[in-house]
C-alpha positions in Angstrom: 91.2 109.9 104.1 94.8 108.6 103.9 95.1 108.1 100.2 93.0 108.0 97.0 93.7 106.3 93.6 91.7 106.7 90.4 91.2 103.9 88.0 90.1 104.0 84.3 91.8 101.1 82.5 90.9 98.0 84.5 87.6 96.1 83.9 86.3 97.3 87.4 86.8 101.0 86.6 83.4 101.4 84.9 81.9 100.3 88.1 84.4 101.7 90.6 86.4 104.6 89.3 88.3 105.4 92.6 89.6 103.6 95.6 90.2 105.1 99.1 92.6 104.1 101.7 90.8 105.2 104.9 91.8 105.3 108.5 89.9 105.9 111.7 90.8 106.0 115.4 94.6 105.9 115.8 95.0 105.7 112.0 93.4 109.1 111.6 96.1 110.7 113.9 98.5 112.8 111.7 101.4 112.0 114.1 100.9 108.3 113.4 100.4 108.8 109.7 103.5 110.9 109.4 105.6 107.8 110.3 104.0 105.7 107.5 104.2 105.9 103.7 100.9 104.8 102.1 100.6 104.0 98.4 97.9 102.5 96.2 97.9 100.7 92.9 96.4 97.7 91.3 93.4 97.9 93.6 95.7 97.4 96.7 96.9 99.8 99.4 100.3 99.3 101.0 102.1 101.0 103.8 105.7 101.2 104.9 107.0 102.4 108.2 110.0 104.6 108.7 112.0 103.6 111.8 109.6 100.9 112.9 105.8 100.7 113.1 104.2 103.5 115.1 101.4 101.1 116.3 101.2 97.3 116.6 100.5 95.7 113.2 97.1 94.4 114.5 96.1 98.0 115.5 97.0 99.3 112.0 95.0 96.5 110.3 92.0 97.0 112.5 91.9 100.8 111.9 92.4 101.1 108.2 90.9 99.8 105.0 91.2 99.8 101.2 87.8 100.6 99.8 86.5 100.3 96.2 83.9 103.0 95.7 80.9 102.5 93.5 79.1 105.8 93.1 75.3 105.7 93.0 75.2 108.4 90.3 77.4 110.9 88.4 77.0 113.6 91.2 78.4 111.1 93.8 81.2 110.1 91.3 82.3 113.8 91.0 82.3 114.2 94.8 84.3 111.0 95.3 86.9 112.1 92.7 87.3 115.5 94.3 88.3 114.1 97.7 92.0 114.4 98.6 94.3 112.8 101.2 93.8 114.4 104.6 90.2 115.2 103.9 87.7 114.2 106.6 84.7 112.6 104.9 81.5 110.8 105.8 80.2 108.2 103.4 76.8 106.6 103.4 75.9 103.5 101.5 76.1 99.8 101.6 78.7 97.1 101.4 77.8 95.0 98.3 78.6 92.0 96.1 78.6 92.4 92.3 77.9 89.6 89.9 78.3 90.0 86.2 76.9 88.0 83.3 80.3 86.4 82.4 80.8 84.9 85.9 82.5 88.1 87.2 82.2 88.3 91.0 83.4 91.1 93.3 82.5 90.8 97.0 83.0 93.2 99.9 84.8 92.0 103.0 82.4 91.9 106.0 84.9 91.7 108.8 87.7 94.0 110.1 90.1 91.1 111.0 90.9 89.9 107.5 94.0 90.9 105.5 95.2 90.4 102.0 93.3 89.9 98.7 89.9 89.4 100.3 90.0 92.2 102.8 88.9 95.2 100.8 85.5 96.7 101.1 83.3 97.3 98.0 80.9 100.2 98.8 77.9 101.5 97.0 78.0 105.2 97.9 74.8 107.1 98.1 76.0 110.2 100.0 79.2 112.1 100.6 79.7 114.9 103.1 
């Protein structure tokens, strides 16, 4: 886990109370992460490099993601909210699309090569370990 951000005021927070910025492969290496500043807010994650990027931008984008977590139940929600940056976690669930009665639509990215506003994953979480 690179970073976590709770939400409680936006319309999505009843469904997804926490976002995770996650990294794997080279983006789970503490030496690489120590050269980046990662922040989250407004359902986005951002990073800034100190003294130049520690990896090519394409490698960073392929090995990290901003994920909106939808807990399957209150137990999973508590577990998700207890996770801290630097924790190593395994999540089991599904990437989903949510449609609401007022035309609300929230869809998970299904590729690792996208960036920007449509690149976040929306995950229904059934298990945390």
